[in-house]
N, C-alpha and C positions, 0 to 999 in steps of 0.2 A: 397108480397111487391116487388116493382120495385126499383132498385138501380140506382141513377143517380150520375154521376161524373161531374166535370167541369161545374157546374150548374150556373144559373143566375135566378133572379126573374124578371118577366115582369108584366106590368100593362095594364089593358084595359082602355077605356076612362072614366069609372066610378070609377077607382081606385082599382078594384078587382085584386087580385094577382094570377099569374100563374108561373109555373117554366118551365125551359128548361135546358136540360143537356144531357150528353152522357150516353149511356148505356155502362156498363163495357166491355172492350175488343171489342169495336165496334166504328165506326165513325158516327153512326146514332144519329142525334140530335132528342131528344124526347120532345115534348111539352105536358104539362099536361092540364087538364081542370082546372077550377077555384079552388083554394085552399080554403077549407072550414074550416079546423082546422089544427093547427100545434103544435108540441111539440119540441122546440129547444133543450131541454135536451137530447132527444134521436134521434135528427136530422130526425125526421119523420113528414110527414103531410099527410092529406087525402084530396082528391079532390072531386069535385061535382059528379063525376062518381062513387065515392066509392072506388077508387083504393088508396092504400097506397104507399107512396114513401119514400125512405131513401136517404138522401143526404150524399154522401161519399166523404170526402175531402173538400178542399176549393172552393170558387167560380172560375169559368173559368177566366183565365187571358191571354190566347193565343189570339193574335189579329185576327188570321184567324178564329178561332172558334167563337169569339165574333161577328165578321162580319156575319158569318153564322146564328148565333142566332138572331141578329138584323134584318137581311134580311127576314128570315122566319117569325119572329115575326111580322114584318110590313105587311106581306101578310095576317096575321090573325088579324090585327089592334091591335097588342100588342106592347108595347114599353118597352125596357129594362129600369129598374130602378136601377141605381147604388146605390142610397140611400137605397132602400128596400133590395137589395142584401147585402149591408154592415150591415144593421141593423140585418138581420137574422143571418149572419155570426158572428157578435159580440155576439148576444144572445146564439148562439150555443157554441162559445168559452167560454163564462162566465159560461154556465151551465155545462161544462165538466171540469172546473178548480176550 
């Protein structure tokens, strides 16, 4: 399982969801393949490649990091979705309280 911090959800042109975030103790932004299954209760999802990811902490809010995610996402034709990020964060919060 790969842990991502300071994460965001991105969408492709068909609306499929992807995630981007930082690896713990690293400045590397990691982009996932398409999310195929998620469980907000345990903050985990599986991608098309079969890799499991755990979202640690809240979505990214640092403007510099958000800019990096947006720019790298655009190079892959992925667009940050504030709504999808907020919906997942809310579901995670509700599941843990």
